[in-house]
N, C-alpha and C positions, 0 to 999 in steps of 0.2 A: 482448544484451540488449534486451527491447522494452519498451516503455510502457506505460501503463495505454491503455486503449482510445479514444485520442481520434480516430484512424485510424477507417474502416469496416470492423469484423471483420465475419465471416461472420453473419449472422444481423441487422446492424447496422441494416437498413431496420424491424425490429421494434421497435428501441431509441430510435434519432435520434426528434428531433421534427422536423416540419417547417418550424421558425425557421433562417434564416440568421444568420451571425453580424454579417452588415451591419444584421439589420432588428432585432439587439439592441444596436447603437449602438456595436460594434466599429470602431474605424479602420481606415481603406480599406489601408495599409500591413502592418497584421494581417492582414486579410481576404484580401490577396494570398499572403502568406507560407502562411496556412492551407490555400488554394485549391492551391498549389504541392504540396501535400501529401497533397491529394485529399480535404481536410477542409472542408466544406460545412455541413451540417447539424448544429445543436447538440444534444447529449445532453440529457436533462432537468434535470440537478443545473445544468447551464451556462445552461440557457433561463432557468431559476429566479431563478440568483443574478446572474448578468452586468448585469442593466438595475440592480439595486439598490445593488450596489456601484460601477459607472460613475455613479450618482447620488452616491457620497459614503458612502454606510448602511456602519454597522456590520452584518456578515453573520456569521449562524450556519449552518453548510448542515449537514445529518444525511444521510450517503450512506456507503452501503459501500464498502469499497477497489472501486478498478476502475470506477466510475459515470462518472469524467472530470470528475473535480471538479479536475484540475490547471489545465485550461484556465478552468473555472467560477473560480477565484481568479487564475490566471495574466494572463489579457487585462487585466483592469481595474487590476491592478496594474503591470503594465506601461504603460500608458495614462496611469495618474497620476503614474507616476514620471516619466515623459516631460516629462509637462506641467509639473512642479513643479522639474523642473531647468531648463526655459526660463526659466519666471517666477523661481525664487529658487535660482540657483545655489550651491553650496557646492564650492569648490574647495580643493585643498591638494596642494602637490608634497613634504609630509613627511607621516608616518605621525600619526596612526591615519587608517585608511580612514574615508570617512563615508558610507554607503549609505543611499539614500533608502526602499528596499523590502528586506524580509527575510521568508523563509521560513523559519520552525522547523519541524522534522520528526525523526521517532525514530530512523530508523536512515540507515546511511552508502548502502545500496542504494537506499532511496528518496530520498534528496538527489541519488543520481547519476542517476535516471531524472525527476526533477523537472527537473534542470537540461537532460539533453538534450531535453526537451520547449520549455524557457522560453529556453535561450540563442540557438537560431536565429531565436526570434521578438524577442528583445530587440536582434537585431542589424537585424531590418527597422525599429524605430526609434531606432538609434544607441545603444542602452545595452549596459553592460557588465555581463555577469551573471556570479558568481564560486561555486563549491561548496567550502564547507568541514565536513569531516567528519573523525573519528578513523579510523585505520589508514590514513591516507596522510601524505607527508612535508608536517609542518609548514611547514618552510622554503620548499616549492614553494608552499606557499599564503599564506605570507608576501609571498613575491614578486609573486603574482597579485594581492594587495591593493595592493602597494604601485604597481602599474602603473594601479592606478585600478578603483574597482568602483561602480556603479549600485545593484545588486541584490545581496543575498548569501542562495545556498540552504544552509541549514546545520544541523547536529545541535547540541543546547544545549552540551554539554560540549565540542567543539571550538569553538565560538563564545566561550565565557567564557575558553577559554584564550587565544586571541588578544586578547580583549579584555584580561585580565590581561596580555598582554605589551606592550600600548598600540599594538596593530595594528590595531585595528577598534574605532570607536565609533558605538554604537546610538543616541546621544541624536538623532540629527537624521534618524528616520526618519519618513518620511510613511505607510508601507502596511505594516503587519505581519501576517503569515498563518501560522497555526498548524493546521497539517495533520497528521492523525491525531492529535488532541487526547485522546482517549480512550487511545491506546495510550502516549501521551509522561506520561501520569498513571500508568497501569500500571507503566512501566518507571522510575517514580520522578523523573521529569525537570521536575516542577512548580515548585521551588524555581529551577532555571535559567531556565524561562518566565518566572515573575515576576520575573527578576532583571532580565529585558529591559523588561517592563512597567513596573516602578517608574520605571526611566530613561526612558520617554517619557510618563509619567503627566502631566506639565506642559505636554507640547508636544500641538498638535492632528495628530492622525492617524486615521488608518482602519485599524480590525480587521476581516480575514476568519478565522474559526474555522471548520475542518470537523472534524467528528467521526462515527463511527461510532454514538455515543451521545453524550446532552449531560445525563448527570447526574451526581452525585458531584461529585468535584475539577471535573469540567470545569462543571457548572452552577454553581459557587462561584466558579470564573474569571470565567464570562460575566457575573455578578452584580455581580462587584468591579471587574471593568475593561472591559468593554464598556459602549458608549453607546449607549443605546436600538436595541439591536438587530431586524434582522427574522429571523426565521426561515424557513428552508426545508427541504423534509425530503423523500427521493426513496428508494424501494426499502425496503420494510420486511423484518425479520427472515423475517416468514411469506411474505413474497414468496421470496426469496432460498433458504429451504428447498424450496419447492414446485418451483423449478429444476432438483433433483436428485434422483436416484436414489439412495437411503439402503441398505445393507445393514451390519447386525450381526451380525459372524461370530463364534460361538466356535470358539477353535482351541486348539490344544495345543502347549504350550511346544515340546517337540521338532520339531513340524511346523509351527511359525508363519513360519519364514524360507522354507522352500519353498512357502507359500500366498503369501506376497507375491513371491515369484519367478514362480511360476504368473503370476499377477497382470498382472505386470510385461510378461511376454512375450505376452502378448494385447494390450496397448494401446500406442499409440505414446508419448504424453507424462503421465507419473506424479509426483506431486509426495508424498513420505512424511514425515510429521511424526514426530520422535522426542524424548523429554521432555529430553536432556540432549545436551550436544555428544558427550562420549565416547560415547553410546549413537548418535548419528549417524555416528561414525567406524566405531565396529564393525557396525552397519548395512550399511555402504558394502563393508567388507571379507568381511562375509558372501552380500551377493549377488551381488558378483564370484566368488566360489566356487560359486555356482550359475548363471554365467555370463550376469549381469546387470550393464550397463554403468550404473554409478551414481556420484555425485560429492556430497560434503556441502556445505553452507553452514552455518556458523555462526561465532560473533565469534570464536574464537582461530584462524581462519585468515588468512592476509594478504589484503589487499584483492584486489591481483591474482588469487589463488587463487578469492576469492568471484566477481569479476568474470569470469573465465575460465568457472567452471562456470555461470555466469547466462546468458552469452553462448552458450555448447554448447548449454545447454537451450533458450534462445529459438530457435534456428537449427534445431533438431532432432538436431544432432550428438550430443548426451547425451541419451537419455530417460527417465532416471529420476533426480530430485532429491531429497535427504534432508536435510531443513531442523529447525531447531529452532524454536519460536515468535518468538524475539525475531528472529533472522535472517530470518525469512518476511514480516515483519510489512511491508506496503506492497510486497510483490512484485507486479509488474503484467504476468503473462504471459499472452497468448492461446493457445487451442486445448489446454488443460490437459484429458485425458482423465478423469483420476482422480485423487481425492485418498485416500490413505491413514492414517488413525490407528493407525500402528504401535504407539504409546504414547495411551491414551486422554487427550483434553484435560480438562483441572482443572475445567471447568464449560462450561455450555451456549454462553455467549460465545465461549468459546475455540474451541468446538466450530465455532460461525457463522465466526470469524475464518481458521482453516484451512481449512474448508470453501469459503468464498470464494474459492480459488485456482483452483475451477473453477467451470460454470454463470456464466459472466463474459459481460455485456453481451448479455443476453436468451437467450444458447444454454444447452443442459442440461449436466449433467456426472454423475458417479458420485462419490461418497463411499461407502469402504468403513471401517468400524471394525473392528479386531482384538482381540478379547477372552478374556483368559483368564478361568478359571472364578470366580478372586477379584475381576474388575473388572466383571462383569453387573449388579449392583444399581447400581453407580454409572451403567452406561449407561442404565438403566432412569429413574435419576432426570432424566439429561441430554435425555432423549427426552419424559418429561413435560414439561419447561420448554419444550419446543420443540413442544409439541402433536404429537409423530410417534408413530403407533402404527405399530411396524415388531417384525417376530420377529426374536428371536436364534436363529441357527441354528448347529448344530454342522456345521462343515466340515471337510474333509481337503485336501492338497496336489495329491491326485487327481482331486477332484471337477471334473465338466464344467461346472459353473455357472461358475466362477471365468473360466473363457473367454469367457461372454457374461452379464455383469453388468447389462448395460444392459434385457435382456430376460428376466430371472430375476426373478420374483414368487414367494417363498416364502411358503409358508400361517403362519399366525399357528398353526394347531394344532400345526406343527414346533418352535414356540418353546420353548426352553430357560429362559426368565425365568420 
């Protein structure tokens, strides 16, 4: 499993800034730890937010998934926690654990990936970083807490479960990070987020909030709980769409699987989105019958199954991943050639989120929407919201265009819309 592109991916020279982490005020041990991984230049969201976060400001960062925000919040959090532990230590040989930093995020995959980025950096400052998420052995996580922790990276449900058990106390937090705040709102986690915020309302602390959007429930959260936040924004939705080749294909029910298989056989790394868990499993079975090596990732699978699928996909051992929307939130995988909307997204925001698995870190990517006859009108609405003017073209599985989607430019006169 790979992390979001904090290392220099292909094309990163077009995406990274010229600012070094040292110039941004990052401490020498962290600069050295980053350098061993070949990480020298900051990405835009990092260059924008690190300075203000190090100054102690509450920060709202608007950036799409994959823009490098883990270091944008992680480096300032690590430095602040190291400082406060030195000046104001909280020690205890018995539960509950009293972390000084907390990262809340919506999914276990994202928790694992953020942990993998921050845990070695924490070691450089002598900090213990612990990950808490559902689908894993809660007793093992309890033991990790009892061995001591300075920073917790957690999904809301598992954090509250362990809090109710008396194993973790969030009332000593000095830094709270809310990552993918919009998705936590979409998944109904706002009550759990506020459960944490209420417990530290009277304690001086810093809040760093990162989200692809800052409206609705996220905006209310910012206004209620953040203190004089500074706002930074990177990578608008329009820029994201423009980095992709979009195809809207009218397919027939009996030919749809073969169309998918034809695309999968022409590219190295494909993510396919299905609406339901059962649909994802069924699609994997159908693709395997067509000779396509695929695996599903969704909430009903065991954590080790999900991690294996992600690891195999990241290394290229597996070249097709079938995902549901919830499971795919926060996936940070470089080099995805094609995203296929097997089941159309529910709205333009979901289209952007799904499609954002490709065209990452300044690269381009291909996005394919497969549409049955009764899904074409809804696709037109999505395109209108995104200011996309693309034809909806009827295709069959034997079409040669499926083998070269990057260079195929259908005419508007061919559109069935």
